[in-house]
C-alpha positions as YAML, in Angstrom:
chain: A
units: angstrom
residues:
- id: 1
  name: MET
  ca: [78.36, 132.62, 106.09]
- id: 2
  name: ALA
  ca: [74.63, 132.45, 106.66]
- id: 3
  name: ASN
  ca: [73.53, 130.34, 103.72]
- id: 4
  name: THR
  ca: [72.61, 126.71, 104.33]
- id: 5
  name: VAL
  ca: [73.90, 124.21, 101.77]
- id: 6
  name: ARG
  ca: [71.33, 121.48, 101.10]
- id: 7
  name: PHE
  ca: [71.66, 118.04, 99.55]
- id: 8
  name: LYS
  ca: [68.83, 115.57, 98.99]
- id: 9
  name: ASN
  ca: [70.38, 112.22, 98.23]
- id: 10
  name: ILE
  ca: [73.57, 111.90, 100.26]
- id: 11
  name: LYS
  ca: [74.14, 108.46, 101.79]
- id: 12
  name: ALA
  ca: [77.79, 108.78, 102.84]
- id: 13
  name: VAL
  ca: [80.02, 111.59, 104.07]
- id: 14
  name: VAL
  ca: [83.80, 111.51, 103.64]
- id: 15
  name: THR
  ca: [85.55, 114.19, 105.66]
- id: 16
  name: ASP
  ca: [89.04, 115.59, 105.95]
- id: 17
  name: ILE
  ca: [90.42, 116.29, 109.44]
- id: 18
  name: GLU
  ca: [92.76, 119.31, 109.55]
- id: 19
  name: GLY
  ca: [90.76, 122.51, 109.15]
- id: 20
  name: THR
  ca: [87.56, 120.52, 108.73]
- id: 21
  name: THR
  ca: [86.60, 118.36, 111.72]
- id: 22
  name: GLY
  ca: [89.34, 119.85, 113.86]
- id: 23
  name: SER
  ca: [91.87, 122.65, 114.09]
- id: 24
  name: ILE
  ca: [94.99, 122.72, 111.94]
- id: 25
  name: ASP
  ca: [96.74, 124.19, 114.98]
- id: 26
  name: PHE
  ca: [96.19, 120.99, 116.98]
- id: 27
  name: VAL
  ca: [98.26, 119.00, 114.51]
- id: 28
  name: HIS
  ca: [100.98, 121.59, 113.93]
- id: 29
  name: GLN
  ca: [101.21, 123.12, 117.41]
- id: 30
  name: VAL
  ca: [100.46, 120.07, 119.59]
- id: 31
  name: LEU
  ca: [101.02, 116.74, 117.83]
- id: 32
  name: PHE
  ca: [104.08, 117.49, 115.71]
- id: 33
  name: PRO
  ca: [106.01, 119.30, 118.49]
- id: 34
  name: TYR
  ca: [105.10, 116.54, 120.94]
- id: 35
  name: ALA
  ca: [106.48, 113.86, 118.62]
- id: 36
  name: LYS
  ca: [109.63, 115.86, 117.97]
- id: 37
  name: GLU
  ca: [110.26, 116.38, 121.68]
- id: 38
  name: HIS
  ca: [109.49, 112.85, 122.82]
- id: 39
  name: LEU
  ca: [110.73, 110.75, 119.90]
- id: 40
  name: PRO
  ca: [114.40, 110.43, 121.00]
- id: 41
  name: GLY
  ca: [113.53, 109.22, 124.50]
- id: 42
  name: PHE
  ca: [110.76, 106.97, 123.19]
- id: 43
  name: ILE
  ca: [113.14, 105.24, 120.78]
- id: 44
  name: LEU
  ca: [115.74, 104.69, 123.49]
- id: 45
  name: GLN
  ca: [113.15, 103.20, 125.84]
- id: 46
  name: GLN
  ca: [111.28, 101.15, 123.24]
- id: 47
  name: LYS
  ca: [113.99, 100.13, 120.75]
- id: 48
  name: ASP
  ca: [113.51, 96.45, 121.61]
- id: 49
  name: ASN
  ca: [109.74, 96.62, 121.18]
- id: 50
  name: PRO
  ca: [109.01, 94.64, 117.98]
- id: 51
  name: ASP
  ca: [106.80, 97.41, 116.53]
- id: 52
  name: VAL
  ca: [109.52, 100.00, 117.11]
- id: 53
  name: ALA
  ca: [112.38, 97.72, 116.01]
- id: 54
  name: GLU
  ca: [110.57, 97.08, 112.72]
- id: 55
  name: GLN
  ca: [110.45, 100.81, 111.96]
- id: 56
  name: LEU
  ca: [114.06, 101.35, 112.99]
- id: 57
  name: ALA
  ca: [115.07, 98.62, 110.56]
- id: 58
  name: ALA
  ca: [113.03, 100.32, 107.85]
- id: 59
  name: VAL
  ca: [114.88, 103.60, 108.48]
- id: 60
  name: ARG
  ca: [118.23, 101.79, 108.19]
- id: 61
  name: GLN
  ca: [117.12, 100.37, 104.86]
- id: 62
  name: LEU
  ca: [115.92, 103.74, 103.56]
- id: 63
  name: ILE
  ca: [119.18, 105.49, 104.39]
- id: 64
  name: GLY
  ca: [121.28, 102.57, 103.17]
- id: 65
  name: GLN
  ca: [123.02, 102.00, 106.49]
- id: 66
  name: GLU
  ca: [122.21, 98.56, 107.87]
- id: 67
  name: ASN
  ca: [124.33, 99.13, 110.97]
- id: 68
  name: ALA
  ca: [123.24, 102.70, 111.71]
- id: 69
  name: SER
  ca: [123.22, 103.49, 115.41]
- id: 70
  name: ILE
  ca: [120.15, 104.53, 117.36]
- id: 71
  name: GLU
  ca: [121.66, 108.02, 117.54]
- id: 72
  name: ALA
  ca: [122.06, 108.18, 113.75]
- id: 73
  name: ILE
  ca: [118.53, 106.91, 113.16]
- id: 74
  name: THR
  ca: [117.12, 109.42, 115.63]
- id: 75
  name: ALA
  ca: [119.02, 112.25, 113.95]
- id: 76
  name: GLN
  ca: [117.62, 111.22, 110.57]
- id: 77
  name: LEU
  ca: [114.07, 111.04, 111.92]
- id: 78
  name: LEU
  ca: [114.37, 114.50, 113.46]
- id: 79
  name: GLN
  ca: [115.70, 115.85, 110.18]
- id: 80
  name: TRP
  ca: [112.72, 114.35, 108.35]
- id: 81
  name: ILE
  ca: [110.43, 116.05, 110.86]
- id: 82
  name: GLU
  ca: [112.25, 119.35, 110.30]
- id: 83
  name: ASP
  ca: [111.83, 118.93, 106.54]
- id: 84
  name: ASP
  ca: [108.14, 117.95, 106.93]
- id: 85
  name: GLN
  ca: [108.72, 114.65, 105.14]
- id: 86
  name: LYS
  ca: [105.88, 112.13, 104.91]
- id: 87
  name: ILE
  ca: [107.97, 108.97, 105.20]
- id: 88
  name: GLY
  ca: [106.45, 105.66, 106.27]
- id: 89
  name: PRO
  ca: [108.68, 104.71, 109.24]
- id: 90
  name: LEU
  ca: [108.59, 108.28, 110.57]
- id: 91
  name: LYS
  ca: [104.80, 108.39, 110.39]
- id: 92
  name: ALA
  ca: [104.59, 105.01, 112.12]
- id: 93
  name: LEU
  ca: [106.90, 106.07, 114.95]
- id: 94
  name: GLN
  ca: [105.12, 109.40, 115.33]
- id: 95
  name: GLY
  ca: [101.89, 107.43, 115.69]
- id: 96
  name: LEU
  ca: [103.37, 105.32, 118.49]
- id: 97
  name: VAL
  ca: [104.60, 108.44, 120.31]
- id: 98
  name: TRP
  ca: [101.21, 110.10, 119.88]
- id: 99
  name: GLN
  ca: [99.51, 107.01, 121.29]
- id: 100
  name: ALA
  ca: [101.63, 107.35, 124.41]
- id: 101
  name: GLY
  ca: [100.62, 111.00, 124.67]
- id: 102
  name: TYR
  ca: [96.94, 110.28, 124.23]
- id: 103
  name: THR
  ca: [96.87, 107.38, 126.69]
- id: 104
  name: SER
  ca: [98.79, 109.34, 129.32]
- id: 105
  name: GLY
  ca: [96.30, 112.22, 129.00]
- id: 106
  name: ASP
  ca: [98.83, 114.77, 127.79]
- id: 107
  name: TYR
  ca: [96.24, 115.96, 125.26]
- id: 108
  name: THR
  ca: [92.98, 114.97, 123.57]
- id: 109
  name: GLY
  ca: [92.17, 114.99, 119.86]
- id: 110
  name: HIS
  ca: [90.66, 118.31, 118.85]
- id: 111
  name: VAL
  ca: [87.19, 118.15, 117.29]
- id: 112
  name: TYR
  ca: [85.10, 121.25, 116.65]
- id: 113
  name: PRO
  ca: [81.81, 121.15, 118.59]
- id: 114
  name: ASP
  ca: [79.80, 121.79, 115.40]
- id: 115
  name: ALA
  ca: [81.53, 118.85, 113.68]
- id: 116
  name: TYR
  ca: [80.90, 116.62, 116.67]
- id: 117
  name: GLN
  ca: [77.19, 117.48, 116.84]
- id: 118
  name: CYS
  ca: [76.51, 117.17, 113.11]
- id: 119
  name: MET
  ca: [78.44, 113.94, 112.68]
- id: 120
  name: GLN
  ca: [76.50, 112.50, 115.59]
- id: 121
  name: ASP
  ca: [73.22, 113.60, 114.01]
- id: 122
  name: TRP
  ca: [74.20, 112.25, 110.60]
- id: 123
  name: LYS
  ca: [75.20, 108.92, 112.11]
- id: 124
  name: ASN
  ca: [71.90, 108.72, 113.99]
- id: 125
  name: ASP
  ca: [70.08, 109.51, 110.74]
- id: 126
  name: GLY
  ca: [71.67, 106.49, 109.09]
- id: 127
  name: LEU
  ca: [74.40, 108.15, 107.03]
- id: 128
  name: CYS
  ca: [77.73, 106.36, 106.68]
- id: 129
  name: LEU
  ca: [80.74, 108.38, 107.84]
- id: 130
  name: PHE
  ca: [84.33, 108.03, 106.61]
- id: 131
  name: ILE
  ca: [87.61, 109.84, 107.20]
- id: 132
  name: TYR
  ca: [90.18, 110.68, 104.50]
- id: 133
  name: SER
  ca: [93.33, 112.39, 105.74]
- id: 134
  name: SER
  ca: [97.01, 112.61, 104.83]
- id: 135
  name: GLY
  ca: [97.73, 111.39, 108.35]
- id: 136
  name: SER
  ca: [97.93, 107.62, 108.73]
- id: 137
  name: VAL
  ca: [94.81, 105.59, 109.51]
- id: 138
  name: TYR
  ca: [96.47, 104.74, 112.83]
- id: 139
  name: ALA
  ca: [96.84, 108.45, 113.68]
- id: 140
  name: GLN
  ca: [93.26, 109.12, 112.59]
- id: 141
  name: LYS
  ca: [91.92, 106.42, 114.92]
- id: 142
  name: LEU
  ca: [93.97, 107.80, 117.80]
- id: 143
  name: LEU
  ca: [92.65, 111.33, 117.29]
- id: 144
  name: PHE
  ca: [89.01, 110.24, 117.24]
- id: 145
  name: GLY
  ca: [89.52, 107.51, 119.81]
- id: 146
  name: TYR
  ca: [90.86, 110.02, 122.34]
- id: 147
  name: SER
  ca: [88.92, 113.07, 121.19]
- id: 148
  name: ASP
  ca: [87.70, 116.04, 123.22]
- id: 149
  name: PHE
  ca: [84.32, 114.25, 123.24]
- id: 150
  name: GLY
  ca: [85.57, 110.76, 124.06]
- id: 151
  name: ASP
  ca: [85.80, 107.77, 121.76]
- id: 152
  name: LEU
  ca: [84.13, 108.61, 118.44]
- id: 153
  name: THR
  ca: [85.60, 105.71, 116.44]
- id: 154
  name: PRO
  ca: [82.32, 103.71, 116.47]
- id: 155
  name: TRP
  ca: [80.80, 106.45, 114.29]
- id: 156
  name: PHE
  ca: [83.05, 105.72, 111.31]
- id: 157
  name: GLU
  ca: [82.59, 102.98, 108.75]
- id: 158
  name: GLY
  ca: [86.13, 103.35, 107.45]
- id: 159
  name: TYR
  ca: [89.30, 105.40, 107.24]
- id: 160
  name: PHE
  ca: [91.47, 106.32, 104.25]
- id: 161
  name: ASP
  ca: [94.97, 107.76, 104.10]
- id: 162
  name: THR
  ca: [97.50, 108.30, 101.33]
- id: 163
  name: GLN
  ca: [97.78, 104.53, 100.85]
- id: 164
  name: VAL
  ca: [94.69, 104.97, 98.67]
- id: 165
  name: GLY
  ca: [96.42, 107.79, 96.80]
- id: 166
  name: GLY
  ca: [97.16, 111.50, 97.09]
- id: 167
  name: LYS
  ca: [94.36, 113.77, 98.22]
- id: 168
  name: ARG
  ca: [94.62, 115.94, 95.11]
- id: 169
  name: GLU
  ca: [94.32, 113.00, 92.71]
- id: 170
  name: VAL
  ca: [91.01, 112.07, 91.08]
- id: 171
  name: ALA
  ca: [91.92, 108.37, 91.14]
- id: 172
  name: SER
  ca: [92.02, 108.44, 94.95]
- id: 173
  name: TYR
  ca: [88.38, 109.44, 95.18]
- id: 174
  name: LYS
  ca: [87.38, 106.87, 92.59]
- id: 175
  name: ALA
  ca: [89.09, 104.24, 94.75]
- id: 176
  name: ILE
  ca: [87.27, 105.50, 97.83]
- id: 177
  name: GLN
  ca: [83.96, 105.44, 95.98]
- id: 178
  name: ALA
  ca: [84.59, 101.85, 94.92]
- id: 179
  name: SER
  ca: [85.38, 100.91, 98.53]
- id: 180
  name: ILE
  ca: [82.27, 102.61, 99.87]
- id: 181
  name: GLU
  ca: [80.17, 100.90, 97.18]
- id: 182
  name: ARG
  ca: [77.84, 103.86, 96.69]
- id: 183
  name: PRO
  ca: [77.32, 105.96, 93.55]
- id: 184
  name: ALA
  ca: [79.67, 108.94, 93.64]
- id: 185
  name: SER
  ca: [76.66, 111.28, 93.45]
- id: 186
  name: GLN
  ca: [75.54, 109.95, 96.86]
- id: 187
  name: ILE
  ca: [78.86, 110.77, 98.54]
- id: 188
  name: LEU
  ca: [79.67, 114.17, 100.06]
- id: 189
  name: PHE
  ca: [83.31, 115.16, 100.56]
- id: 190
  name: LEU
  ca: [84.18, 117.85, 103.09]
- id: 191
  name: SER
  ca: [87.54, 119.64, 103.14]
- id: 192
  name: ASP
  ca: [89.13, 123.05, 103.55]
- id: 193
  name: VAL
  ca: [91.50, 122.54, 100.59]
- id: 194
  name: VAL
  ca: [90.29, 123.58, 97.13]
- id: 195
  name: GLU
  ca: [92.52, 121.16, 95.18]
- id: 196
  name: GLU
  ca: [91.20, 118.20, 97.16]
- id: 197
  name: LEU
  ca: [87.63, 119.29, 96.53]
- id: 198
  name: ASP
  ca: [88.38, 119.77, 92.83]
- id: 199
  name: ALA
  ca: [89.64, 116.18, 92.58]
- id: 200
  name: ALA
  ca: [86.63, 114.79, 94.46]
- id: 201
  name: LYS
  ca: [84.26, 116.76, 92.22]
- id: 202
  name: LEU
  ca: [85.92, 115.37, 89.09]
- id: 203
  name: ALA
  ca: [85.35, 111.89, 90.55]
- id: 204
  name: GLY
  ca: [81.62, 112.67, 90.79]
- id: 205
  name: PHE
  ca: [81.36, 113.49, 94.51]
- id: 206
  name: GLU
  ca: [79.30, 116.29, 95.96]
- id: 207
  name: THR
  ca: [81.59, 118.75, 97.74]
- id: 208
  name: VAL
  ca: [81.56, 121.44, 100.42]
- id: 209
  name: GLN
  ca: [84.47, 123.62, 101.49]
- id: 210
  name: LEU
  ca: [84.89, 124.43, 105.18]
- id: 211
  name: VAL
  ca: [86.05, 128.04, 105.48]
- id: 212
  name: ARG
  ca: [86.78, 128.41, 109.16]
- id: 213
  name: SER
  ca: [89.10, 131.41, 108.98]
- id: 214
  name: ARG
  ca: [89.44, 134.61, 106.99]
- id: 215
  name: GLY
  ca: [91.84, 134.81, 104.11]
- id: 216
  name: MET
  ca: [91.52, 131.19, 103.04]
- id: 217
  name: VAL
  ca: [91.82, 130.27, 99.39]
- id: 218
  name: THR
  ca: [88.35, 129.43, 98.13]
- id: 219
  name: GLY
  ca: [87.13, 127.75, 94.97]
- id: 220
  name: ASN
  ca: [83.96, 127.00, 93.04]
- id: 221
  name: HIS
  ca: [82.45, 124.77, 95.71]
- id: 222
  name: PRO
  ca: [79.64, 125.44, 98.18]
- id: 223
  name: GLN
  ca: [81.16, 127.04, 101.27]
- id: 224
  name: VAL
  ca: [80.21, 126.92, 104.94]
- id: 225
  name: SER
  ca: [81.94, 128.08, 108.10]
- id: 226
  name: VAL
  ca: [80.50, 125.33, 110.33]
- id: 227
  name: PHE
  ca: [79.03, 121.87, 109.80]
- id: 228
  name: SER
  ca: [75.59, 123.02, 110.93]
- id: 229
  name: GLU
  ca: [75.25, 125.02, 107.72]
- id: 230
  name: ILE
  ca: [75.11, 121.70, 105.83]
- id: 231
  name: GLU
  ca: [71.66, 120.11, 105.57]
- id: 232
  name: LEU
  ca: [71.47, 116.46, 104.55]
...
């Protein structure tokens, strides 16, 4: 894609992560397998840690077994991973395992070089940057805190996850707009998913779809293949 997409009055950029600022493969081929592999041992070692114990208790409550063993809880968590379930205690424990992986240097958060450079330029130009992802805010901060380019968390004014609502729901973007306290017409939303962009557009946002690979489903939104094709 050679065309540059231009906007004149954008004051804030809200961006998705997977397929947008970074590779989908990083999440599905690095983070998820890492959590699945290391979760059983992590729980055994950290079961008395208050943060971990709180999530284990939450799992017991969800499955209706107050006296469930560590083995039973671990089996349930692994089944939820297998079924790709987005369940609060699982997401929290995955985040704790990922933190251990990041801090030990087992991997760094993937960020495309074009996304890194443009977000840096936009931040330096005075734009406000925000993240909206289905991953938890905690996981978002880990990814950007331990990114390929170092700690990028100072760039972002705020983070949103599904606590604000589903990413394909118009109400979610209205809630984000209210939190940002800017007119929706001054907010640009970036994503690779058409349904998310459709919802943001209905909420009044400007939108751009990142099309980083061939064969992607595309919609009626401006399309770019890299961040540098966006001019703000």
